[in-house]
C-alpha positions as CSV (number, residue, x, y, z in Angstrom):
1,X,62.5,83.9,77.4
2,X,63.3,86.3,74.5
3,X,66.5,88.5,74.1
4,X,64.4,91.5,74.9
5,X,63.7,90.0,78.4
6,X,67.2,89.1,78.9
7,X,68.4,92.8,78.0
8,X,65.8,94.3,80.3
9,X,66.6,92.2,83.2
10,X,70.3,93.1,82.5
11,X,69.3,96.8,82.5
12,X,67.3,96.5,85.8
13,X,70.2,94.6,87.4
14,X,72.7,97.2,86.4
15,X,70.5,100.1,87.5
16,X,69.8,98.4,90.9
17,X,73.7,98.1,91.4
18,X,74.2,101.5,90.4
19,X,71.5,103.0,92.7
20,X,72.7,100.7,95.7
21,X,76.6,101.4,95.4
22,X,76.2,105.0,94.5
23,X,75.8,106.7,97.7
24,X,78.7,104.6,99.3
25,X,81.1,105.1,96.2
26,X,80.2,108.7,95.9
27,X,80.9,109.5,99.7
28,X,84.2,107.8,99.4
29,X,85.0,109.9,96.3
30,X,84.2,113.1,98.2
31,X,86.2,112.2,101.1
32,X,89.1,111.1,99.1
33,X,89.0,114.3,97.3
34,X,88.8,116.5,100.6
35,X,91.7,114.5,102.1
36,X,93.7,115.0,98.8
37,X,93.1,118.8,98.9
38,X,94.1,118.8,102.5
39,X,97.2,116.8,101.8
40,X,98.2,119.2,98.9
41,X,97.8,122.4,101.1
42,X,99.7,121.1,104.0
43,X,102.0,118.9,102.1
44,X,101.6,116.1,104.7
45,X,102.2,112.8,102.7
46,X,101.1,110.2,105.3
47,X,99.4,107.2,103.6
48,X,96.9,106.4,106.6
49,X,95.7,109.9,106.3
50,X,93.9,108.9,103.1
51,X,92.9,105.5,104.2
52,X,91.2,106.2,107.7
53,X,88.9,108.9,106.8
54,X,87.6,106.9,103.7
55,X,87.1,104.1,105.9
56,X,84.9,105.8,108.3
57,X,83.1,107.6,105.7
58,X,82.1,104.3,104.0
59,X,81.2,102.7,107.4
60,X,79.0,105.7,108.2
61,X,77.3,105.6,104.7
62,X,76.9,101.8,105.1
63,X,75.0,102.6,108.5
64,X,73.1,105.4,107.0
65,X,72.1,104.1,103.8
66,X,71.8,100.3,104.7
67,X,68.3,99.7,105.5
68,X,67.4,101.6,102.2
69,X,69.9,99.4,100.3
70,X,68.7,96.2,101.7
71,X,65.1,97.4,100.8
72,X,66.1,98.0,97.2
73,X,67.8,94.7,96.9
74,X,64.9,92.9,98.3
75,X,62.5,94.6,95.7
76,X,64.5,93.7,93.1
77,X,64.9,90.1,94.1
78,X,61.1,90.0,94.9
79,X,60.4,91.2,91.4
80,X,62.7,88.5,89.9
81,X,61.1,85.8,92.0
82,X,57.5,87.0,91.5
83,X,57.8,87.0,87.6
84,X,59.8,83.7,87.5
85,X,57.1,81.9,85.5
86,X,57.5,84.6,82.8
87,X,61.3,83.6,82.5
88,X,61.0,79.9,82.6
89,X,60.0,78.0,79.2
């Protein structure tokens, strides 16, 4: 296995992680921003107000994007296992 192969595998792994985690993290970021704007305009500083909407947003995103995320991870793992003979030796 050459160092270019290792670099390419690392690049593919990082891209897969970003692709899979992106929708959930993006939705949590947008939800947190909206709650922060709401808190700033109403001057309500309740700690649970920031946690509960993000929790529901992440749960909803996991339900919505879950099958696609699993499919993406399975394709990546399948590609690794299918090309295992190229990596060994």
